[in-house]
MARFIDREN-91988 format. One record per atom (N, C-alpha, C, O): residue in three letters; x negated, y, z negated; residue number from 0; atom name. Coordinates in nm, 4 decimals, decimal comma. Example, Ala and Ser with C-alpha at 12.3 -4.5 7.8 and 13.67 -1.06 7.14 Angstrom:
Ala:-1,3190:-0,5690:-0,7800:0:N
Ala:-1,2300:-0,4500:-0,7800:0:CA
Ala:-1,3200:-0,3300:-0,7800:0:C
Ala:-1,4236:-0,3319:-0,8465:0:O
Ser:-1,2850:-0,2250:-0,7080:1:N
Ser:-1,3670:-0,1060:-0,7140:1:CA
Ser:-1,2900:0,0030:-0,7870:1:C
Ser:-1,3409:0,1138:-0,8039:1:O
***
This chain:
Unk:-1,2928:-0,8855:0,4801:0:N
Unk:-1,2201:-0,8837:0,6054:0:CA
Unk:-1,0867:-0,8127:0,5829:0:C
Unk:-1,0101:-0,8470:0,4929:0:O
Unk:-1,0623:-0,7156:0,6650:1:N
Unk:-0,9407:-0,6365:0,6523:1:CA
Unk:-0,8359:-0,6879:0,7503:1:C
Unk:-0,8652:-0,7141:0,8669:1:O
Unk:-0,7144:-0,7016:0,7013:2:N
Unk:-0,6068:-0,7447:0,7888:2:CA
Unk:-0,4913:-0,6455:0,7795:2:C
Unk:-0,5043:-0,5383:0,7204:2:O
Unk:-0,3793:-0,6827:0,8384:3:N
Unk:-0,2638:-0,5933:0,8433:3:CA
Unk:-0,2148:-0,5582:0,7031:3:C
Unk:-0,1778:-0,4436:0,6777:3:O
Unk:-0,2140:-0,6535:0,6135:4:N
Unk:-0,1673:-0,6289:0,4776:4:CA
Unk:-0,2597:-0,5315:0,4054:4:C
Unk:-0,2129:-0,4409:0,3363:4:O
Unk:-0,3908:-0,5499:0,4213:5:N
Unk:-0,4856:-0,4562:0,3612:5:CA
Unk:-0,4616:-0,3151:0,4138:5:C
Unk:-0,4673:-0,2183:0,3381:5:O
Unk:-0,4351:-0,3039:0,5419:6:N
Unk:-0,4099:-0,1731:0,6020:6:CA
Unk:-0,2835:-0,1097:0,5438:6:C
Unk:-0,2819:0,0099:0,5150:6:O
Unk:-0,1776:-0,1892:0,5264:7:N
Unk:-0,0541:-0,1378:0,4673:7:CA
Unk:-0,0784:-0,0862:0,3257:7:C
Unk:-0,0322:0,0219:0,2891:7:O
Unk:-0,1508:-0,1640:0,2475:8:N
Unk:-0,1798:-0,1252:0,1095:8:CA
Unk:-0,2644:0,0017:0,1076:8:C
Unk:-0,2377:0,0935:0,0301:8:O
Unk:-0,3656:0,0066:0,1923:9:N
Unk:-0,4530:0,1238:0,1965:9:CA
Unk:-0,3768:0,2483:0,2396:9:C
Unk:-0,3995:0,3562:0,1849:9:O
Unk:-0,2865:0,2352:0,3372:10:N
Unk:-0,2065:0,3499:0,3807:10:CA
Unk:-0,1215:0,4036:0,2667:10:C
Unk:-0,1074:0,5249:0,2512:10:O
Unk:-0,0650:0,3141:0,1869:11:N
Unk:0,0176:0,3572:0,0746:11:CA
Unk:-0,0677:0,4248:-0,0322:11:C
Unk:-0,0364:0,5358:-0,0753:11:O
Unk:-0,1745:0,3591:-0,0748:12:N
Unk:-0,2580:0,4089:-0,1844:12:CA
Unk:-0,3230:0,5420:-0,1479:12:C
Unk:-0,3325:0,6311:-0,2323:12:O
Unk:-0,3672:0,5564:-0,0248:13:N
Unk:-0,4390:0,6781:0,0156:13:CA
Unk:-0,3464:0,7943:0,0500:13:C
Unk:-0,3932:0,9067:0,0682:13:O
Unk:-0,2152:0,7690:0,0593:14:N
Unk:-0,1208:0,8760:0,0910:14:CA
Unk:-0,0926:0,8914:0,2396:14:C
Unk:-0,0142:0,9775:0,2794:14:O
Unk:-0,1553:0,8095:0,3208:15:N
Unk:-0,1348:0,8180:0,4653:15:CA
Unk:0,0094:0,7856:0,5014:15:C
Unk:0,0643:0,8439:0,5950:15:O
Unk:0,0708:0,6940:0,4289:16:N
Unk:0,2105:0,6584:0,4557:16:CA
Unk:0,3014:0,7792:0,4363:16:C
Unk:0,3920:0,8014:0,5166:16:O
Unk:0,2787:0,8571:0,3314:17:N
Unk:0,3566:0,9793:0,3100:17:CA
Unk:0,3374:1,0783:0,4247:17:C
Unk:0,4323:1,1426:0,4695:17:O
Unk:0,2148:1,0892:0,4705:18:N
Unk:0,1853:1,1796:0,5815:18:CA
Unk:0,2570:1,1340:0,7079:18:C
Unk:0,3121:1,2164:0,7808:18:O
Unk:0,2567:1,0039:0,7345:19:N
Unk:0,3270:0,9509:0,8517:19:CA
Unk:0,4759:0,9816:0,8451:19:C
Unk:0,5368:1,0167:0,9462:19:O
Unk:0,5349:0,9686:0,7259:20:N
Unk:0,6780:0,9965:0,7093:20:CA
Unk:0,7058:1,1441:0,7361:20:C
Unk:0,7971:1,1778:0,8114:20:O
Unk:0,6278:1,2311:0,6749:21:N
Unk:0,6482:1,3752:0,6936:21:CA
Unk:0,6270:1,4160:0,8393:21:C
Unk:0,7021:1,4973:0,8933:21:O
Unk:0,5253:1,3596:0,9016:22:N
Unk:0,4981:1,3918:1,0419:22:CA
Unk:0,6141:1,3475:1,1311:22:C
Unk:0,6574:1,4217:1,2193:22:O
Unk:0,6635:1,2272:1,1077:23:N
Unk:0,7756:1,1752:1,1883:23:CA
Unk:0,9011:1,2592:1,1673:23:C
Unk:0,9729:1,2877:1,2632:23:O
Unk:0,9285:1,2992:1,0435:24:N
Unk:1,0443:1,3843:1,0164:24:CA
Unk:1,0322:1,5181:1,0892:24:C
Unk:1,1281:1,5670:1,1488:24:O
Unk:0,9138:1,5752:1,0831:25:N
Unk:0,8924:1,7041:1,1500:25:CA
Unk:0,9051:1,6903:1,3013:25:C
Unk:0,9670:1,7735:1,3675:25:O
Unk:0,8465:1,5854:1,3542:26:N
Unk:0,8520:1,5598:1,4976:26:CA
Unk:0,9973:1,5463:1,5450:26:C
Unk:1,0358:1,6036:1,6469:26:O
Unk:1,0762:1,4708:1,4707:27:N
Unk:1,2162:1,4498:1,5080:27:CA
Unk:1,2989:1,5770:1,4937:27:C
Unk:1,3852:1,6050:1,5769:27:O
Unk:1,2724:1,6541:1,3880:28:N
Unk:1,3505:1,7766:1,3695:28:CA
Unk:1,3166:1,8802:1,4769:28:C
Unk:1,4039:1,9558:1,5197:28:O
Unk:1,1918:1,8840:1,5202:29:N
Unk:1,1543:1,9761:1,6278:29:CA
Unk:1,2194:1,9371:1,7603:29:C
Unk:1,2519:2,0229:1,8424:29:O
Unk:1,2378:1,8078:1,7798:30:N
Unk:1,3027:1,7588:1,9013:30:CA
Unk:1,4547:1,7682:1,8916:30:C
Unk:1,5251:1,7520:1,9912:30:O
Unk:1,5045:1,7945:1,7711:31:N
Unk:1,6484:1,8031:1,7510:31:CA
Unk:1,7157:1,6678:1,7378:31:C
Unk:1,8371:1,6570:1,7553:31:O
Unk:1,6389:1,5649:1,7073:32:N
Unk:1,6952:1,4307:1,6920:32:CA
Unk:1,7484:1,4095:1,5508:32:C
Unk:1,7086:1,4778:1,4564:32:O
Unk:1,8384:1,3145:1,5392:33:N
Unk:1,8977:1,2791:1,4113:33:CA
Unk:1,7994:1,1937:1,3315:33:C
Unk:1,7609:1,0850:1,3745:33:O
Unk:1,7592:1,2444:1,2143:34:N
Unk:1,6612:1,1738:1,1318:34:CA
Unk:1,7132:1,0398:1,0807:34:C
Unk:1,6366:0,9444:1,0673:34:O
Unk:1,8419:1,0323:1,0524:35:N
Unk:1,8965:0,9103:0,9930:35:CA
Unk:1,9082:0,7949:1,0916:35:C
Unk:1,9258:0,6803:1,0502:35:O
Unk:1,8987:0,8231:1,2212:36:N
Unk:1,9127:0,7172:1,3212:36:CA
Unk:1,7793:0,6695:1,3779:36:C
Unk:1,7768:0,5802:1,4627:36:O
Unk:1,6699:0,7269:1,3328:37:N
Unk:1,5390:0,6898:1,3849:37:CA
Unk:1,4871:0,5654:1,3131:37:C
Unk:1,4643:0,5673:1,1921:37:O
Unk:1,4688:0,4583:1,3885:38:N
Unk:1,4280:0,3310:1,3276:38:CA
Unk:1,2844:0,3352:1,2749:38:C
Unk:1,2550:0,2739:1,1723:38:O
Unk:1,1965:0,4049:1,3420:39:N
Unk:1,0578:0,4136:1,2960:39:CA
Unk:1,0520:0,4843:1,1616:39:C
Unk:0,9833:0,4391:1,0700:39:O
Unk:1,1241:0,5953:1,1498:40:N
Unk:1,1272:0,6688:1,0241:40:CA
Unk:1,1880:0,5840:0,9129:40:C
Unk:1,1381:0,5831:0,8003:40:O
Unk:1,2935:0,5143:0,9442:41:N
Unk:1,3584:0,4305:0,8431:41:CA
Unk:1,2660:0,3184:0,7958:41:C
Unk:1,2628:0,2876:0,6767:41:O
Unk:1,1912:0,2574:0,8868:42:N
Unk:1,0979:0,1510:0,8495:42:CA
Unk:0,9847:0,2062:0,7611:42:C
Unk:0,9435:0,1415:0,6649:42:O
Unk:0,9355:0,3251:0,7945:43:N
Unk:0,8314:0,3864:0,7115:43:CA
Unk:0,8834:0,4136:0,5704:43:C
Unk:0,8128:0,3904:0,4722:43:O
Unk:1,0062:0,4626:0,5608:44:N
Unk:1,0649:0,4910:0,4294:44:CA
Unk:1,0904:0,3626:0,3501:44:C
Unk:1,0697:0,3591:0,2289:44:O
Unk:1,1347:0,2591:0,4177:45:N
Unk:1,1549:0,1300:0,3508:45:CA
Unk:1,0220:0,0777:0,2975:45:C
Unk:1,0143:0,0297:0,1844:45:O
Unk:0,9175:0,0871:0,3793:46:N
Unk:0,7841:0,0423:0,3382:46:CA
Unk:0,7384:0,1194:0,2139:46:C
Unk:0,6862:0,0605:0,1192:46:O
Unk:0,7585:0,2510:0,2152:47:N
Unk:0,7190:0,3328:0,1005:47:CA
Unk:0,7990:0,2953:-0,0240:47:C
Unk:0,7417:0,2822:-0,1322:47:O
Unk:0,9289:0,2780:-0,0104:48:N
Unk:1,0130:0,2410:-0,1245:48:CA
Unk:0,9700:0,1064:-0,1834:48:C
Unk:0,9650:0,0904:-0,3053:48:O
Unk:0,9393:0,0105:-0,0972:49:N
Unk:0,8942:-0,1205:-0,1454:49:CA
Unk:0,7622:-0,1097:-0,2210:49:C
Unk:0,7446:-0,1711:-0,3263:49:O
Unk:0,6695:-0,0310:-0,1664:50:N
Unk:0,5419:-0,0131:-0,2354:50:CA
Unk:0,5602:0,0629:-0,3658:50:C
Unk:0,4933:0,0322:-0,4645:50:O
Unk:0,6496:0,1621:-0,3686:51:N
Unk:0,6783:0,2329:-0,4935:51:CA
Unk:0,7261:0,1344:-0,5997:51:C
Unk:0,6806:0,1383:-0,7140:51:O
Unk:0,8177:0,0464:-0,5613:52:N
Unk:0,8701:-0,0536:-0,6548:52:CA
Unk:0,7603:-0,1497:-0,7013:52:C
Unk:0,7502:-0,1806:-0,8200:52:O
Unk:0,6789:-0,1963:-0,6074:53:N
Unk:0,5695:-0,2886:-0,6430:53:CA
Unk:0,4711:-0,2232:-0,7398:53:C
Unk:0,4303:-0,2840:-0,8387:53:O
Unk:0,4340:-0,1004:-0,7108:54:N
Unk:0,3370:-0,0323:-0,7961:54:CA
Unk:0,3952:-0,0036:-0,9342:54:C
Unk:0,3225:-0,0054:-1,0335:54:O
Unk:0,5251:0,0229:-0,9413:55:N
Unk:0,5887:0,0413:-1,0721:55:CA
Unk:0,5889:-0,0882:-1,1523:55:C
Unk:0,5743:-0,0865:-1,2745:55:O
Unk:0,6055:-0,2012:-1,0824:56:N
Unk:0,6060:-0,3305:-1,1500:56:CA
Unk:0,4695:-0,3667:-1,2082:56:C
Unk:0,4619:-0,4339:-1,3111:56:O
Unk:0,3629:-0,3232:-1,1438:57:N
Unk:0,2287:-0,3597:-1,1899:57:CA
Unk:0,1617:-0,2487:-1,2698:57:C
Unk:0,0445:-0,2600:-1,3058:57:O
Unk:0,2347:-0,1427:-1,2974:58:N
Unk:0,1789:-0,0286:-1,3703:58:CA
Unk:0,1171:-0,0743:-1,5033:58:C
Unk:0,1801:-0,1447:-1,5822:58:O
Unk:-0,0071:-0,0323:-1,5252:59:N
Unk:-0,0763:-0,0646:-1,6491:59:CA
Unk:-0,1431:-0,2006:-1,6516:59:C
Unk:-0,2129:-0,2331:-1,7476:59:O
Unk:-0,1232:-0,2805:-1,5481:60:N
Unk:-0,1844:-0,4127:-1,5422:60:CA
Unk:-0,3182:-0,4046:-1,4681:60:C
Unk:-0,3410:-0,3116:-1,3907:60:O
Unk:-0,4058:-0,5016:-1,4917:61:N
Unk:-0,5367:-0,4993:-1,4252:61:CA
Unk:-0,5271:-0,4909:-1,2720:61:C
Unk:-0,6117:-0,4281:-1,2084:61:O
Unk:-0,4257:-0,5531:-1,2134:62:N
Unk:-0,4162:-0,5508:-1,0673:62:CA
Unk:-0,3973:-0,4091:-1,0145:62:C
Unk:-0,4441:-0,3771:-0,9052:62:O
Unk:-0,3299:-0,3250:-1,0900:63:N
Unk:-0,3133:-0,1855:-1,0469:63:CA
Unk:-0,4497:-0,1167:-1,0380:63:C
Unk:-0,4792:-0,0475:-0,9406:63:O
Unk:-0,5318:-0,1367:-1,1405:64:N
Unk:-0,6652:-0,0750:-1,1403:64:CA
Unk:-0,7535:-0,1350:-1,0312:64:C
Unk:-0,8363:-0,0653:-0,9725:64:O
Unk:-0,7360:-0,2629:-1,0045:65:N
Unk:-0,8126:-0,3277:-0,8973:65:CA
Unk:-0,7771:-0,2652:-0,7632:65:C
Unk:-0,8658:-0,2310:-0,6850:65:O
Unk:-0,6491:-0,2504:-0,7367:66:N
Unk:-0,6037:-0,1944:-0,6088:66:CA
Unk:-0,6499:-0,0498:-0,5930:66:C
Unk:-0,6987:-0,0109:-0,4869:66:O
Unk:-0,6344:0,0290:-0,6983:67:N
Unk:-0,6755:0,1695:-0,6908:67:CA
Unk:-0,8268:0,1797:-0,6713:67:C
Unk:-0,8744:0,2596:-0,5907:67:O
Unk:-0,9015:0,0986:-0,7455:68:N
Unk:-1,0479:0,1019:-0,7306:68:CA
Unk:-1,0905:0,0640:-0,5898:68:C
Unk:-1,1793:0,1264:-0,5317:68:O
Unk:-1,0277:-0,0367:-0,5365:69:N
Unk:-1,0659:-0,0878:-0,4046:69:CA
Unk:-1,0236:0,0056:-0,2910:69:C
Unk:-1,1026:0,0331:-0,2007:69:O
Unk:-0,9004:0,0539:-0,2952:70:N
Unk:-0,8468:0,1275:-0,1799:70:CA
Unk:-0,8498:0,2792:-0,1932:70:C
Unk:-0,8558:0,3489:-0,0920:70:O
Unk:-0,8458:0,3316:-0,3138:71:N
Unk:-0,8531:0,4763:-0,3292:71:CA
Unk:-0,9985:0,5222:-0,3405:71:C
Unk:-1,0388:0,6220:-0,2807:71:O
Unk:-1,0763:0,4465:-0,4191:72:N
Unk:-1,2166:0,4835:-0,4397:72:CA
Unk:-1,3119:0,4082:-0,3487:72:C
Unk:-1,4320:0,4353:-0,3499:72:O
Unk:-1,2612:0,3143:-0,2700:73:N
Unk:-1,3392:0,2386:-0,1712:73:CA
Unk:-1,4604:0,1688:-0,2319:73:C
Unk:-1,5691:0,1689:-0,1743:73:O
Unk:-1,4398:0,1091:-0,3495:74:N
Unk:-1,5478:0,0353:-0,4146:74:CA
Unk:-1,5594:-0,1041:-0,3552:74:C
Unk:-1,4619:-0,1600:-0,3049:74:O
Unk:-1,6789:-0,1589:-0,3615:75:N
Unk:-1,6983:-0,2981:-0,3203:75:CA
Unk:-1,6384:-0,3877:-0,4281:75:C
Unk:-1,6061:-0,3412:-0,5374:75:O
Unk:-1,6236:-0,5162:-0,3971:76:N
Unk:-1,5681:-0,6083:-0,4961:76:CA
Unk:-1,6588:-0,6173:-0,6184:76:C
Unk:-1,6105:-0,6294:-0,7310:76:O
Unk:-1,7888:-0,6115:-0,5969:77:N
Unk:-1,8831:-0,6144:-0,7083:77:CA
Unk:-1,8620:-0,4921:-0,7978:77:C
Unk:-1,8582:-0,5042:-0,9203:77:O
Unk:-1,8483:-0,3747:-0,7365:78:N
Unk:-1,8265:-0,2514:-0,8129:78:CA
Unk:-1,6913:-0,2532:-0,8854:78:C
Unk:-1,6803:-0,2049:-0,9981:78:O
Unk:-1,5898:-0,3087:-0,8207:79:N
Unk:-1,4583:-0,3206:-0,8852:79:CA
Unk:-1,4709:-0,4065:-1,0104:79:C
Unk:-1,4219:-0,3696:-1,1172:79:O
Unk:-1,5363:-0,5203:-0,9967:80:N
Unk:-1,5552:-0,6096:-1,1112:80:CA
Unk:-1,6313:-0,5429:-1,2242:80:C
Unk:-1,5923:-0,5535:-1,3405:80:O
Unk:-1,7397:-0,4742:-1,1907:81:N
Unk:-1,8194:-0,4060:-1,2923:81:CA
Unk:-1,7387:-0,2959:-1,3607:81:C
Unk:-1,7450:-0,2803:-1,4827:81:O
Unk:-1,6639:-0,2205:-1,2828:82:N
Unk:-1,5856:-0,1097:-1,3378:82:CA
Unk:-1,4781:-0,1588:-1,4348:82:C
Unk:-1,4491:-0,0928:-1,5346:82:O
Unk:-1,4193:-0,2750:-1,4052:83:N
Unk:-1,3094:-0,3260:-1,4861:83:CA
Unk:-1,3521:-0,4368:-1,5822:83:C
Unk:-1,2682:-0,5002:-1,6462:83:O
Unk:-1,4831:-0,4596:-1,5916:84:N
Unk:-1,5381:-0,5645:-1,6795:84:CA
Unk:-1,4808:-0,7016:-1,6440:84:C
Unk:-1,4413:-0,7785:-1,7316:84:O
Unk:-1,4772:-0,7302:-1,5158:85:N
Unk:-1,4304:-0,8586:-1,4639:85:CA
Unk:-1,5380:-0,9173:-1,3754:85:C
Unk:-1,6242:-0,8457:-1,3246:85:O
Unk:-1,5326:-1,0461:-1,3575:86:N
Unk:-1,6169:-1,1077:-1,2558:86:CA
Unk:-1,5653:-1,0622:-1,1192:86:C
Unk:-1,4456:-1,0402:-1,1007:86:O
Unk:-1,6564:-1,0487:-1,0259:87:N
Unk:-1,6179:-1,0108:-0,8896:87:CA
Unk:-1,5121:-1,1068:-0,8349:87:C
Unk:-1,4137:-1,0642:-0,7745:87:O
Unk:-1,5335:-1,2361:-0,8566:88:N
Unk:-1,4407:-1,3365:-0,8039:88:CA
Unk:-1,3030:-1,3258:-0,8698:88:C
Unk:-1,2016:-1,3510:-0,8047:88:O
Unk:-1,2984:-1,2892:-0,9960:89:N
Unk:-1,1701:-1,2736:-1,0653:89:CA
Unk:-1,0926:-1,1563:-1,0078:89:C
Unk:-0,9723:-1,1664:-0,9838:89:O
Unk:-1,1615:-1,0452:-0,9857:90:N
Unk:-1,0959:-0,9274:-0,9263:90:CA
Unk:-1,0420:-0,9617:-0,7876:90:C
Unk:-0,9304:-0,9246:-0,7514:90:O
Unk:-1,1227:-1,0321:-0,7124:91:N
Unk:-1,0827:-1,0711:-0,5768:91:CA
Unk:-0,9606:-1,1649:-0,5797:91:C
Unk:-0,8675:-1,1488:-0,5009:91:O
Unk:-0,9623:-1,2611:-0,6699:92:N
Unk:-0,8497:-1,3561:-0,6808:92:CA
Unk:-0,7210:-1,2855:-0,7185:92:C
Unk:-0,6157:-1,3136:-0,6612:92:O
Unk:-0,7283:-1,1936:-0,8146:93:N
Unk:-0,6096:-1,1182:-0,8553:93:CA
Unk:-0,5554:-1,0371:-0,7377:93:C
Unk:-0,4343:-1,0301:-0,7169:93:O
Unk:-0,6453:-0,9765:-0,6615:94:N
Unk:-0,6014:-0,8991:-0,5449:94:CA
Unk:-0,5359:-0,9897:-0,4409:94:C
Unk:-0,4310:-0,9555:-0,3863:94:O
Unk:-0,5963:-1,1039:-0,4135:95:N
Unk:-0,5395:-1,1935:-0,3121:95:CA
Unk:-0,4042:-1,2478:-0,3541:95:C
Unk:-0,3194:-1,2733:-0,2686:95:O
Unk:-0,3818:-1,2662:-0,4836:96:N
Unk:-0,2497:-1,3058:-0,5321:96:CA
Unk:-0,1482:-1,1940:-0,5053:96:C
Unk:-0,0363:-1,2200:-0,4612:96:O
Unk:-0,1882:-1,0705:-0,5321:97:N
Unk:-0,1006:-0,9562:-0,5053:97:CA
Unk:-0,0735:-0,9442:-0,3552:97:C
Unk:0,0398:-0,9213:-0,3130:97:O
Unk:-0,1781:-0,9599:-0,2767:98:N
Unk:-0,1641:-0,9484:-0,1315:98:CA
Unk:-0,0695:-1,0544:-0,0769:98:C
Unk:0,0051:-1,0275:0,0173:98:O
Unk:-0,0711:-1,1731:-0,1335:99:N
Unk:0,0200:-1,2796:-0,0918:99:CA
Unk:0,1647:-1,2375:-0,1158:99:C
Unk:0,2511:-1,2618:-0,0316:99:O
Unk:0,1912:-1,1751:-0,2294:100:N
Unk:0,3259:-1,1256:-0,2595:100:CA
Unk:0,3668:-1,0182:-0,1593:100:C
Unk:0,4791:-1,0192:-0,1088:100:O
Unk:0,2765:-0,9265:-0,1311:101:N
Unk:0,3050:-0,8203:-0,0333:101:CA
Unk:0,3367:-0,8814:0,1030:101:C
Unk:0,4311:-0,8390:0,1697:101:O
Unk:0,2583:-0,9806:0,1445:102:N
Unk:0,2834:-1,0495:0,2718:102:CA
Unk:0,4228:-1,1089:0,2763:102:C
Unk:0,4940:-1,0939:0,3756:102:O
Unk:0,4618:-1,1759:0,1698:103:N
Unk:0,5932:-1,2400:0,1649:103:CA
Unk:0,7057:-1,1370:0,1742:103:C
Unk:0,8052:-1,1592:0,2431:103:O
Unk:0,6898:-1,0261:0,1055:104:N
Unk:0,7917:-0,9209:0,1070:104:CA
Unk:0,8038:-0,8597:0,2461:104:C
Unk:0,9145:-0,8418:0,2969:104:O
Unk:0,6906:-0,8276:0,3074:105:N
Unk:0,6949:-0,7581:0,4356:105:CA
Unk:0,7264:-0,8500:0,5532:105:C
Unk:0,7583:-0,8007:0,6614:105:O
Unk:0,7186:-0,9803:0,5358:106:N
Unk:0,7623:-1,0713:0,6410:106:CA
Unk:0,9138:-1,0671:0,6564:106:C
Unk:0,9672:-1,0934:0,7641:106:O
Unk:0,9821:-1,0338:0,5475:107:N
Unk:1,1281:-1,0321:0,5477:107:CA
Unk:1,1868:-0,9086:0,6147:107:C
Unk:1,3050:-0,9070:0,6491:107:O
Unk:1,1054:-0,8052:0,6334:108:N
Unk:1,1585:-0,6839:0,6976:108:CA
Unk:1,1015:-0,6648:0,8357:108:C
Unk:1,1355:-0,5679:0,9036:108:O
***
């Protein structure tokens, strides 16, 4: 089951968040608006910065490979487990722990 947090993670991992930022910047510059005062653009950049920090914190850990396998390569939980030599349930539990942290962080902004 996919929820808002899964969508946020997938947008970051797949590069869609970067595309949204670039598109918004281009849209605003074509309209002649001030980029620094646009709240939508600022929220997108904050989201990207937070995900950059989170991904740096988990670099090299199994959860990083779980997230990349799941959201970049679109593997099923069974395939993620097999690829990383983990039980499917273990991979899922590690992801849900990470997702809980992401939820807590993004509730604050």
